[in-house]
C-alpha positions in Angstrom: 91.0 112.5 76.9 90.8 114.6 80.0 89.7 118.0 81.1 91.7 119.0 84.2 90.4 121.4 86.7 91.7 122.6 90.0 89.3 123.5 92.7 90.0 125.5 95.9 87.8 123.9 98.4 87.8 127.0 100.6 86.2 129.1 97.8 84.0 126.4 96.4 82.3 124.8 99.5 79.2 123.8 97.5 81.3 121.7 95.1 83.2 120.1 98.0 79.9 119.2 99.6 78.3 117.9 96.4 81.3 115.6 95.7 81.9 114.7 99.4 85.6 115.6 99.3 87.2 114.2 102.4 90.5 116.0 102.2 93.3 117.4 100.0 94.9 116.7 97.7 92.5 114.5 96.0 92.2 113.5 92.3 88.9 112.4 90.9 87.9 111.2 87.5 84.3 111.6 86.2 82.8 110.2 83.0 80.8 112.3 80.5 77.7 112.1 82.7 79.7 113.3 85.7 79.6 109.9 87.4 82.8 109.1 89.4 84.9 106.4 87.8 88.0 106.6 89.9 89.6 108.7 92.7 92.8 108.7 94.7 94.2 110.7 97.5 97.6 112.3 98.1 100.4 113.6 95.9 101.8 111.3 93.2 105.1 111.9 91.4 104.6 112.4 87.6 105.5 108.8 86.5 103.0 107.3 88.9 100.4 109.9 88.0 100.9 108.9 84.3 100.1 105.3 85.1 96.9 106.4 86.8 96.0 108.5 83.7 96.6 105.4 81.5 94.4 103.4 83.9 91.5 105.8 83.4 92.1 106.4 79.7 92.0 102.7 78.9 88.9 102.2 81.1 90.8 99.5 82.9 88.9 100.5 86.1 86.0 98.6 84.6 87.8 95.2 84.9 90.6 95.6 87.5 91.8 97.7 90.4 94.7 100.2 89.9 97.3 97.9 91.5 96.3 95.0 89.1 96.7 97.5 86.2 100.1 98.6 87.4 101.3 95.0 87.8 100.0 94.1 84.3 102.2 96.9 82.9 105.3 95.6 84.7 104.6 92.1 83.4 104.9 93.2 79.8 
């Protein structure tokens, strides 16, 4: 469901400029047409990162923000 890449902003300044990366670390999710669907900043521990992956994989970003998604999981 995902293709992960890591970019070193110091060696890829054109990519940083194109995507207007404000700082590091940053995680960004793009759709098949390279349109951004979700991004977040900072480091997340693996369990929290997995919730964000679920959020993107289920396309829940289309109907709710990430915190609403997280709360919906804990309500189950």
